[in-house]
C-alpha positions in Angstrom: 29.9 44.9 6.2 31.1 41.5 7.1 30.8 39.9 10.5 34.3 39.1 11.1 34.0 37.4 14.4 34.1 33.8 14.6 30.9 32.1 14.6 31.4 28.8 16.5 28.6 26.5 16.0 28.9 23.0 17.7 26.6 20.5 15.6 25.4 17.3 17.4 26.6 15.7 13.9 29.8 17.0 13.8 33.0 16.3 16.0 33.6 20.2 16.9 32.9 23.5 16.0 33.4 25.2 12.5 34.5 28.9 11.7 32.2 30.5 9.6 34.7 32.9 7.9 36.7 29.5 7.0 33.6 28.7 5.1 33.0 31.6 3.2 35.8 31.8 1.0 34.4 30.7 -2.3 33.9 33.0 -5.3 31.3 33.6 -7.9 30.9 35.6 -10.8 28.2 37.9 -9.9 27.4 39.6 -6.7 24.6 41.8 -5.7 25.3 44.7 -3.6 23.2 45.9 -0.7 20.7 43.6 1.8 18.6 40.9 0.9 15.9 42.8 -1.3 12.8 39.7 -2.0 11.0 40.0 -5.2 7.7 41.4 -5.3 6.1 38.4 -6.0 8.0 37.0 -3.0 7.0 39.8 -0.8 3.3 38.8 -1.8 3.6 35.2 -1.1 5.3 36.0 2.1 2.2 38.1 3.0 0.1 35.3 3.1 2.5 32.9 5.1 2.1 33.0 9.0 4.1 30.8 11.5 3.7 31.0 15.3 7.1 32.1 16.9 8.4 30.6 19.7 11.3 31.9 21.0 13.8 30.3 23.3 13.8 30.5 27.1 15.8 33.1 29.2 19.4 32.1 30.3 18.8 32.3 34.1 17.4 31.4 36.4 17.5 27.9 35.0 21.0 28.0 33.5 24.3 30.1 33.0 26.9 31.0 30.5 30.6 31.1 31.4 31.8 33.2 28.3 30.5 36.8 27.7 31.1 35.9 24.0 27.7 35.2 22.7 29.0 33.0 19.9 30.6 30.6 22.4 28.9 27.2 23.1 29.5 27.7 26.8 26.1 27.5 28.3 24.3 25.3 30.2 20.5 25.0 30.5 17.7 22.1 30.9 16.2 23.6 27.2 19.3 22.9 25.2 19.1 19.7 23.3 20.8 18.8 20.1 18.9 19.3 16.7 15.3 17.8 16.3 14.3 15.5 13.4 12.7 18.1 11.4 16.0 20.4 11.8 18.6 17.6 10.6 16.2 16.6 7.6 15.5 20.2 6.8 19.5 21.0 6.8 20.3 17.6 4.4 17.3 18.8 2.1 18.6 22.2 1.5 22.2 21.1 1.2 20.9 18.6 -1.6 18.3 21.1 -3.2 21.0 24.0 -3.4 24.5 22.5 -4.2 26.3 25.7 -3.5 25.4 26.0 0.1 28.0 24.5 2.9 26.8 23.4 6.2 27.2 25.9 8.8 26.3 23.8 11.9 22.8 23.6 13.8 23.0 22.9 17.8 25.3 25.5 20.1 24.2 25.7 23.4 24.7 29.7 23.4 23.3 32.8 24.0 21.3 34.8 21.2 23.9 37.1 19.7 21.3 39.9 19.7 21.7 42.6 22.8 18.7 42.0 25.0 17.3 43.3 28.4 16.9 39.6 29.2 19.8 37.4 27.8 17.9 34.4 26.1 19.4 31.4 24.5 19.9 31.0 20.9 17.2 28.8 18.9 20.5 27.0 18.0 20.5 26.0 21.9 17.3 24.7 21.2 17.8 22.3 18.3 15.4 24.5 16.0 18.0 26.4 14.1 20.2 25.8 10.9 23.2 27.9 9.5 23.9 27.5 5.8 27.2 29.2 4.1 26.9 31.1 1.0 29.5 31.9 -1.3 31.4 35.5 -1.3 32.5 37.8 -3.8 34.9 40.4 -3.0 34.1 40.6 0.5 30.5 40.9 -0.2 27.5 38.0 -0.1 26.5 36.7 -3.3 22.8 37.8 -3.3 22.4 35.7 -6.9 22.6 32.5 -4.9 21.9 33.3 -1.5 18.6 35.3 -2.5 17.1 32.3 -4.1 17.5 30.2 -1.2 15.9 32.7 1.3 13.2 33.6 -0.9 12.0 29.9 -1.4 12.1 29.2 2.2 10.0 32.4 2.8 7.8 31.6 0.3 7.2 27.9 1.6 7.5 28.9 5.6 3.9 27.6 6.4 4.3 24.4 4.4 7.5 23.4 5.8 7.2 25.2 9.5 9.9 28.0 9.2 9.3 30.8 11.8 12.2 33.2 10.9 14.8 33.7 8.0 17.9 36.0 8.6 19.9 36.5 5.5 22.6 39.5 4.3 21.3 42.4 6.8 17.7 41.4 6.2 15.0 38.9 7.9 11.7 37.6 8.0 9.6 36.7 10.9 6.5 34.5 10.8 4.2 36.6 12.7 5.7 40.1 11.7 7.0 39.8 8.0 10.3 41.5 6.6 12.5 44.0 8.2 15.8 45.2 8.5 18.8 44.6 10.9 19.5 47.1 13.6 23.2 46.1 13.7 25.6 46.1 10.9 27.8 43.7 13.3 24.9 41.1 13.2 24.7 41.3 9.2 24.8 37.4 8.4 26.1 38.4 5.3 28.0 35.1 4.9 25.4 32.7 6.0 21.7 32.4 5.8 20.1 31.6 9.4 16.7 29.3 9.3 14.6 28.6 12.2 12.0 26.0 12.4 8.7 26.1 14.2 7.8 23.6 17.0 5.9 21.7 14.6 8.2 22.0 11.8 11.4 20.6 14.1 9.2 17.7 15.2 8.3 16.8 11.7 4.6 17.6 12.0 4.0 19.7 8.8 3.0 18.8 5.3 6.5 19.0 4.2 7.7 16.4 6.4 4.5 14.1 6.8 4.1 14.0 2.8 7.8 12.5 2.5 8.9 15.8 0.3 11.6 16.1 2.9 13.3 12.8 1.7 12.8 13.1 -1.7 13.9 15.1 -4.7 10.4 14.0 -6.6 6.9 14.2 -5.2 3.4 13.7 -6.6 1.9 16.7 -7.9 -1.2 17.7 -6.1 -3.4 20.5 -3.9 -2.9 20.6 -0.3 -5.9 23.0 0.4 -4.7 26.1 -1.3 -0.9 25.3 -1.8 0.2 23.6 -4.8 2.8 21.0 -4.2 5.0 20.5 -7.2 6.8 17.5 -8.7 10.3 18.8 -7.4 8.7 18.9 -4.0 8.6 22.7 -4.0 5.5 24.5 -3.5 3.5 27.7 -4.1 0.6 29.1 -2.1 -2.0 30.0 -4.7 -3.9 31.9 -2.4 -0.9 34.3 -2.3 -2.4 35.2 -5.9 -5.9 35.3 -4.9 -6.5 32.1 -6.8 -7.6 28.6 -5.7 -5.5 25.3 -6.0 -7.1 23.3 -8.9 -6.3 19.6 -8.9 -6.3 19.4 -12.4 -4.8 17.3 -14.0 -2.2 19.0 -14.1 -2.6 20.4 -10.6 -1.8 24.3 -10.7 -3.0 27.8 -9.4 -5.5 29.7 -11.6 -9.1 30.4 -11.6 -11.8 27.7 -12.3 -12.6 27.7 -16.0 -15.9 30.1 -16.7 -19.4 28.1 -16.6 -19.4 26.0 -19.7 -22.5 26.9 -22.0 -25.3 24.5 -22.2 -24.7 23.5 -26.0 -22.2 24.2 -28.7 -22.4 27.6 -30.1 -22.5 28.4 -33.8 -19.6 30.9 -34.6 -20.6 33.9 -36.5 -18.6 34.7 -39.5 -16.7 31.2 -39.3 -14.4 30.3 -42.2 -15.4 26.5 -43.4 -12.1 24.7 -44.3 -11.7 24.2 -48.3 -11.6 20.8 -49.8 -10.0 19.6 -52.8 -10.5 16.5 -55.2 -7.9 14.1 -54.4 -8.8 11.4 -57.4 -11.1 11.1 -60.2 -14.7 10.3 -59.5 -15.1 6.4 -59.7 -17.6 3.8 -58.7 -16.9 0.7 -56.3 -15.8 -2.6 -56.7 -16.2 -5.3 -53.9 -12.9 -7.2 -53.3 -11.8 -9.4 -50.8 -11.9 -9.3 -47.8 -8.4 -9.6 -47.8 -5.6 -9.0 -45.4 -2.8 -6.6 -46.9 -0.3 -6.6 -43.9 0.4 -7.4 -40.2 3.5 -5.9 -38.6 3.2 -8.4 -35.9 4.5 -10.7 -38.3 8.2 -10.7 -40.2 6.5 -11.5 -43.4 3.7 -9.2 -43.1 6.0 -6.1 -41.9 8.0 -6.7 -44.9 5.3 -6.0 -47.4 5.6 -2.5 -46.0 8.3 0.0 -47.7 9.7 1.5 -44.1 11.3 4.8 -43.7 12.1 3.2 -40.2 12.6 -0.4 -38.7 10.5 -3.4 -39.3 8.0 -4.3 -36.8 5.5 -1.5 -35.3 5.2 1.7 -36.6 7.4 4.2 -34.8 7.1 8.0 -34.3 8.9 10.3 -36.6 8.6 7.4 -39.4 6.2 6.0 -42.0 5.3 3.0 -43.9 3.8 2.6 -47.3 1.9 -0.3 -48.7 2.1 -0.5 -53.0 2.0 -4.2 -53.8 -1.5 -4.9 -54.7 -0.9 -7.9 -56.6 -2.6 -10.3 -54.4 -5.6 -8.2 -54.4 -5.9 -7.4 -58.1 -7.0 -3.9 -58.0 -9.4 -3.1 -61.4 -8.2 -1.3 -64.2 -7.9 2.3 -63.6 -8.1 2.0 -59.7 -7.9 5.4 -57.7 -8.7 4.4 -54.2 -9.3 1.3 -52.0 -11.9 0.9 -48.9 -9.9 -0.5 -45.7 -10.1 -1.5 -42.4 -7.0 -0.2 -40.2 -6.3 -2.0 -36.7 -4.1 -0.6 -34.3 -2.7 -2.6 -31.2 0.3 -2.9 -28.9 0.5 0.6 -28.3 2.3 2.2 -25.3 0.7 5.5 -25.2 -2.2 7.3 -26.3 -2.5 8.7 -29.7 -3.9 8.1 -33.3 -2.7 6.5 -36.6 -3.6 7.9 -40.0 -3.9 6.7 -43.6 -3.3 8.8 -46.5 -2.3 9.0 -50.0 1.3 8.2 -50.6 3.3 11.3 -51.5 1.3 13.5 -50.0 1.8 15.4 -46.7 0.0 13.8 -43.8 -3.7 15.3 -43.5 -4.6 17.2 -40.2 -7.1 14.3 -39.7 -6.5 10.8 -38.0 -8.2 7.4 -39.0 -7.9 5.4 -35.8 -7.4 6.8 -32.2 -6.1 4.4 -29.5 -5.0 4.2 -25.8 -2.2 2.2 -24.4 -2.5 -1.3 -23.9 -5.5 -1.9 -26.5 -6.4 -2.2 -30.1 -8.9 -0.6 -31.9 -10.2 -0.5 -35.5 -11.9 1.7 -38.1 -12.6 1.9 -41.9 -11.7 4.4 -44.2 -11.4 5.0 -47.8 -8.0 6.3 -49.1 -7.2 7.6 -52.4 -4.3 5.8 -53.8 -1.1 8.0 -53.9 2.6 7.9 -55.6 3.0 4.5 -57.4 -0.4 3.4 -56.1 0.3 3.5 -52.7 -1.0 4.2 -49.2 1.2 5.6 -46.2 0.4 5.1 -42.7 2.0 7.2 -39.9 1.3 6.9 -35.9 1.7 9.5 -33.2 3.2 6.6 -31.2 4.8 3.1 -31.4 2.0 0.6 -32.4 1.7 -2.5 -34.4 -0.9 -2.5 -37.4 -3.1 -4.5 -39.3 -4.7 -3.2 -42.4 -7.6 -5.5 -44.5 -8.8 -4.3 -48.3 -12.5 -4.7 -48.8 -13.0 -3.0 -52.4 -11.6 -0.5 -54.7 -13.0 2.6 -56.4 -12.5 2.7 -60.4 -14.1 4.2 -63.5 -16.2 1.0 -63.5 -18.2 -0.8 -60.6 -21.5 0.2 -58.5 -22.7 3.4 -57.4 -24.1 4.0 -54.0 -28.1 3.9 -53.1 -28.2 6.2 -50.1 -30.9 5.0 -47.6 -31.9 5.4 -44.2 -30.0 5.2 -41.6 -32.4 2.5 -40.5 -31.7 -0.1 -37.6 -32.3 -3.6 -39.3 -30.7 -5.7 -36.1 -30.9 -5.4 -32.2 -30.1 -8.3 -30.5 -30.4 -6.7 -26.9 -34.3 -7.4 -27.4 -33.7 -10.7 -29.1 -30.7 -13.4 -28.5 -27.0 -12.4 -28.6 -24.5 -13.6 -31.2 -23.6 -17.1 -30.3 -19.5 -17.6 -30.3 -18.5 -18.6 -33.5 -22.1 -18.9 -35.0 -23.0 -16.8 -38.2 -26.2 -14.9 -37.6 -28.1 -13.8 -40.7 -29.5 -10.6 -41.1 -31.9 -9.1 -44.0 -30.9 -6.0 -44.5 -34.1 -5.4 -46.6 -31.9 -4.6 -49.8 -33.4 -3.2 -53.0 -33.5 -5.0 -55.9 -30.3 -5.3 -57.6 -28.1 -4.5 -54.8 -24.6 -6.1 -54.9 -23.9 -5.0 -51.1 -24.4 -3.0 -48.2 -22.8 -0.2 -46.1 -23.7 -0.1 -42.6 -22.8 0.9 -39.2 -22.3 -2.3 -36.8 -22.1 -1.8 -33.0 -20.7 -4.6 -30.9 -21.8 -4.8 -27.0 -19.5 -7.0 -25.5 -20.3 -9.0 -22.3 -18.4 -10.7 -19.5 -15.7 -11.7 -22.7 -14.4 -9.3 -25.2 -13.3 -10.3 -28.7 -13.9 -9.6 -32.4 -17.0 -9.1 -35.0 -16.5 -10.0 -39.1 -19.1 -9.2 -41.3 -19.5 -11.2 -44.7 -22.0 -12.4 -47.2 -24.2 -15.3 -45.7 -23.0 -18.5 -47.9 -19.5 -17.6 -48.3 -16.6 -18.7 -46.1 -16.0 -16.8 -42.9 -12.9 -14.5 -43.8 -9.6 -14.3 -42.2 -10.3 -10.9 -40.9 -12.5 -8.6 -38.7 -14.1 -5.6 -38.6 -14.8 -4.5 -34.9 -12.4 -5.4 -31.6 -14.3 -5.0 -28.7 -13.4 -5.2 -24.8 -15.2 -7.0 -21.8 -18.1 -4.8 -21.3 -17.6 -2.3 -23.7 -19.5 -1.0 -26.9 -17.6 -0.2 -30.3 -18.8 0.9 -33.5 -17.5 0.7 -36.9 -18.6 0.8 -40.6 -18.7 -2.0 -42.9 -19.2 -2.6 -46.3 -19.6 -6.3 -47.6 -21.4 -8.0 -50.4 -24.7 -9.8 -49.8 -25.5 -13.5 -49.6 -28.5 -15.3 -51.2 -31.8 -13.2 -50.2 -30.0 -10.1 -49.6 -28.5 -11.3 -46.3 -25.5 -10.2 -44.3 -23.9 -12.6 -41.9 -22.1 -11.6 -38.6 -19.8 -13.8 -36.4 -18.1 -13.2 -33.1 -15.6 -15.4 -31.5 -17.4 -15.0 -28.1 -21.0 -14.1 -27.5 -22.0 -11.0 -28.0 -24.9 -8.5 -28.8 -24.8 -6.5 -32.0 -26.6 -3.7 -33.7 -26.8 -2.8 -37.1 -27.9 0.4 -38.8 -28.0 0.3 -42.5 -26.9 3.7 -44.3 -26.8 2.6 -47.9 -26.3 -0.1 -50.6 -24.2 -0.5 -53.7 -26.1 -1.1 -57.1 -24.7 -1.3 -60.8 -27.9 0.7 -61.6 -26.9 3.8 -59.4 -25.9 6.9 -61.0 -23.8 8.1 -58.1 -20.0 8.2 -58.2 -17.3 8.6 -55.5 -15.1 11.6 -55.1 -12.3 11.2 -53.0 -11.2 14.3 -51.4 -7.9 15.4 -49.9 -8.7 14.4 -46.0 -10.0 17.8 -44.2 -10.8 18.7 -40.6 -14.3 20.1 -41.0 -15.1 20.8 -37.3 -13.2 20.4 -34.1 -15.7 22.1 -31.2 -12.6 22.3 -29.3 -11.3 25.2 -31.2 -12.7 28.6 -30.7 -12.9 29.2 -34.5 -14.6 26.2 -35.6 -18.1 26.7 -37.1 -19.4 25.2 -34.0 -17.4 25.7 -30.8 -18.0 24.2 -27.2 -19.1 20.9 -26.3 -22.8 19.7 -27.9 -25.4 19.8 -25.3 -27.2 16.9 -24.3 -29.9 15.9 -27.2 -28.5 18.8 -29.2 -28.5 18.8 -33.3 -25.7 20.8 -35.2 -26.1 21.2 -38.9 -23.0 20.9 -41.0 -23.7 22.8 -44.7 -21.7 20.3 -46.7 -22.7 22.1 -50.1 -21.3 25.6 -48.9 -17.9 24.1 -48.1 -15.2 25.6 -50.6 -14.0 23.3 -53.2 -16.9 20.8 -52.6 -18.1 19.0 -55.6 -21.8 20.1 -56.9 -24.4 17.6 -56.2 -23.2 16.0 -53.5 -25.7 13.6 -52.2 -24.0 11.7 -49.3 -20.8 12.4 -47.6 -18.5 9.7 -46.1 -16.5 11.3 -42.6 -15.0 10.3 -39.7 -16.6 11.2 -36.5 -14.9 11.6 -33.1 -16.2 12.2 -29.6 -13.7 13.8 -27.3 -14.4 14.6 -23.5 -17.8 13.6 -23.3 -19.6 14.0 -19.9 -20.7 10.2 -20.2 -21.4 7.5 -21.9 -23.2 8.0 -24.9 -23.7 8.2 -29.0 -23.8 10.5 -31.9 -26.2 9.9 -35.0 -25.4 11.4 -38.3 -28.5 12.0 -40.5 -29.9 14.3 -43.5 -31.0 17.4 -42.1 -35.0 18.1 -42.7 -35.8 14.7 -41.5 -36.2 13.4 -37.8 -33.4 12.2 -35.2 -33.4 8.3 -36.5 -33.4 5.8 -33.8 -29.5 4.8 -35.0 -26.1 5.6 -34.0 -23.1 6.2 -36.2 -20.7 6.3 -33.1 -20.7 5.2 -29.5 -18.3 6.5 -26.7 -17.7 6.0 -23.2 -17.2 8.8 -20.8 -14.0 11.2 -21.3 -12.1 9.1 -23.6 -12.0 10.0 -27.3 -13.5 7.3 -29.9 -13.8 7.9 -33.6 -16.1 6.0 -36.4 -16.2 6.1 -39.9 -19.7 7.1 -41.3 -21.4 7.3 -44.8 -24.6 9.5 -44.3 -27.0 11.1 -46.6 -27.3 14.9 -47.0 -30.6 16.8 -46.6 -30.8 19.8 -48.7 -27.1 19.6 -48.9 -26.5 19.6 -45.1 -25.2 16.9 -42.6 -27.2 16.9 -39.2 -25.4 15.3 -36.0 -27.3 14.7 -32.8 -25.6 13.7 -29.5 -27.7 12.4 -26.6 -24.8 13.5 -24.1 -22.3 16.5 -23.9 -19.5 16.0 -25.6 -16.7 17.7 -28.1 -17.0 16.6 -31.8 -14.6 16.2 -34.5 -15.6 15.8 -38.3 -13.1 14.9 -40.7 -14.3 14.7 -44.5 -12.9 12.2 -46.6 -15.1 12.0 -49.4 -18.7 12.3 -51.3 -21.1 10.5 -53.4 -22.5 13.0 -56.2 -24.6 12.8 -59.1 -28.6 12.3 -59.6 -30.1 9.5 -57.6 -31.8 6.9 -59.8 -34.4 6.0 -57.6 -36.1 8.1 -54.4 -33.9 8.2 -51.4 -36.1 6.2 -49.0 -35.0 3.4 -46.0 -35.9 0.1 -46.0 -39.0 -1.2 -44.0 -37.5 -2.1 -40.9 -38.2 -5.4 -38.7 -38.6 -3.7 -35.6 -40.8 -0.4 -36.2 -42.0 1.4 -33.5 -39.2 0.1 -31.3 -35.9 1.4 -32.8 -33.3 1.9 -30.4 -29.9 3.8 -30.4 -27.0 2.0 -28.4 -25.6 3.8 -25.4 -21.8 3.6 -24.5 -20.7 2.1 -21.4 -18.7 3.6 -18.3 -15.4 5.7 -18.8 -12.3 3.8 -19.8 -8.8 5.2 -19.5 -8.8 8.8 -20.1 -6.3 9.6 -22.9 -6.9 13.4 -22.7 -7.2 15.6 -25.8 -4.1 16.3 -27.7 -4.1 19.4 -29.7 -5.2 18.0 -32.9 -6.3 14.6 -31.8 -7.2 12.5 -29.0 -6.7 8.5 -28.0 -9.3 6.1 -27.9 -10.5 2.8 -25.9 -10.4 -0.6 -27.4 -9.2 -3.9 -26.9 -6.3 -5.1 -25.1 -4.3 -7.9 -27.3 -3.1 -10.9 -25.3 0.0 -13.1 -25.9 -2.3 -16.0 -27.3 -3.7 -14.0 -30.4 -3.4 -15.5 -33.7 -2.1 -13.3 -36.4 -5.3 -13.8 -38.7 -7.4 -11.1 -36.6 -6.4 -8.1 -34.7 -6.6 -10.1 -31.4 -8.7 -11.5 -28.5 -9.6 -9.3 -26.0 -8.1 -9.1 -22.7 -8.5 -5.8 -20.9 -11.3 -5.5 -18.3 -13.6 -2.3 -18.8 -16.9 -1.5 -16.9 -19.3 -0.5 -19.3 -23.3 -0.1 -19.4 -25.7 -0.3 -22.6 -28.9 1.4 -22.0 -31.7 1.0 -24.3 -33.8 4.2 -25.4 -36.9 3.4 -26.8 -38.1 6.0 -30.1 -41.7 5.4 -29.4 -40.9 6.7 -25.5 -39.8 10.1 -26.6 -40.7 12.7 -24.1 -38.2 15.4 -24.6 -37.6 17.2 -27.8 -33.8 17.4 -28.6 -32.1 20.9 -28.9 -32.3 22.3 -32.3 -29.5 24.3 -33.9 -28.8 25.4 -37.3 -32.6 24.8 -38.3 -33.2 21.1 -38.4 -36.9 20.1 -37.4 -35.8 16.9 -35.2 -37.4 14.0 -32.9 -34.8 11.7 -30.6 -35.7 8.8 -28.3 -35.9 9.0 -24.8 -36.1 6.5 -22.1 -36.3 2.9 -23.0 -38.2 -0.1 -21.3 -37.6 -1.3 -17.9 -35.3 -4.3 -17.7 -33.1 -3.7 -20.7 -30.1 -2.1 -18.8 -27.1 -4.4 -19.0 -25.0 -2.6 -16.3 -25.1 0.3 -14.2 -23.0 3.5 -15.4 -20.2 4.8 -13.4 -20.5 7.6 -10.8 -19.0 10.9 -11.2 -17.1 12.3 -8.2 -17.2 16.2 -7.6 -14.6 17.9 -5.3 -14.8 21.5 -4.5 -11.6 23.8 -3.3 -11.8 26.2 -0.3 -9.7 29.2 -0.4 -7.8 29.8 2.9 -8.1 33.3 4.7 -4.4 34.6 5.8 -3.7 37.0 8.4 -1.7 40.3 6.9 1.7 40.2 8.2 2.7 43.3 10.2 6.0 44.5 8.6 8.6 45.3 11.4 11.8 47.3 10.7 13.9 45.6 13.4 14.8 42.2 14.8 15.0 41.1 18.3 16.4 37.8 17.5 18.8 37.8 14.4 20.2 34.5 15.4 
């Protein structure tokens, strides 16, 4: 039944009074008969809301009304006041949020329409009430519209400061809960009556103090147990018995279960199969030679593009096929590349793979916005001898070639890993001054493969590896931000006396860990595999699941991988650390040997970083050690197979007894782990960069490098998978270059709410 009497509400913002019957004539396609019936979820949330109800005063003895019609604005009373600031702001907000609502007025100095023993003023008279007109359907309220607004008001009552909502024959009271109206003549079927608390009317509740009332967008956050959403709505997480979790993103939910202390071996986990992508081959050094640089029109034109020239764009691909300037050997089946990304506008990754093949489920380079990063990768040549490049986000790309695989050439002589240089205990690389390194090459070795770590000082830059005595090539192997630590694998021919030279464009410390040599006498051949993700500890079905524990070693049984070529001696794989608990490093090494004092990958906290490794297998397995907690991804790219011509043994180290493993610095920007790959930190490229390199550093990063001495070992690593290993402990005092970042821990407390008492009658329908 509709209240047909004119409801005259005089607003302080309106020239006169309006009649609600004139505002309730709209139509809608759907109407729900019967009184307001809040959903179970709304009732559950409402039960956690508690707002103190402050009723208006009695009409007398301080005031009087000249009309017996309770809806007439005929009273005088010192408590009568125009709408308060909070009332006006909420009225504007609701009319903006719910386009179907129409204004019904706010202020009217009149009596309460309910019959009470002592006549009282209406809350409209005290400036704390709003009427909002709802469309009508065939003489009845359109609950499909009105209910959603009424429900939201109740669910957010404490957040906004709402003491009462009356709508379609029912009401909610901040102290007594839901109830039905006792009089059909006061049914409020054509409008929602909203009363603000004293604090709400004064704009003193979080809804107003946070600015939500004046905006349509808010910063998602937790306000105690209440979740504030980006659209400025909120939900009380306590109503579901869960805390508000800060995220990101903020959400209601139970905290994640306690994380196991280390990655767990998954019984019965299936190892993904691998397949050969090319015939077995040998390695021939070529270059270094720059293939293309998309920052220049001529460099970009060397690629066959599915999209526009310039940076690689999402959803497009770029293929390189013109090897004429490099001069590939006859029968070439693959190439060794160094791929750098820069000018990226969002976290992501890029992948290089054989042309004509589907993009593999792996990544070559991980990056973050505004930074450059490089990584080495061997790639099998695909259709028309092509290599295809794709990027998750828009990114410029620079690619250099260092060699090729073909039926002729040198084989790998696995070695180590062994540290042959650590300038942190000596003198840093001087700016633009080559440093000669004796890599302890065996007789007949043409070249070396090594993990090189650059440890930047106040200025970032790039590092180039090349044979001593040769001109400095117009290429780079590593880009590093100020204060950061970056690792990449390099392959290079050797100069006179078996020396490798490093050149940095700025003063930089460097660490070199040798993992093998190339010699014509080696009987090993390389088999490129279709890139395959062998391990991802973020996945519950991976061989190991959960973050590696600090000082944990895991064993990857390479020889048991379906399709793996027989007699695998060494593996070429990309290692990526994701969501590390702090700055650290991982080391790949042959199982059955002690953990060496070397590193294959260094990384900051949280941000994901990848680096290629060429690692010897022990009894057909690869072991990986991490000095901090981190998720680990292992992408297998190829294997060296055959019978070694000489025992696999490391060279003599120039600093035996004092080998150290570099520890990465404090966290850079957090890219967050995407489902299949994650972003990585690198070097910001400035506008003054020359196009002959991936760019000079411009970004600033706080990082530290802590030296861990192998001789100072005081704690054994955690062993998983049967390896017997030993690892480094704390280093000598005075060698830390800077302090690490501190971790802030926040706790969330659940609020206790009074249980609302359900009342069946209202003494104040409006």
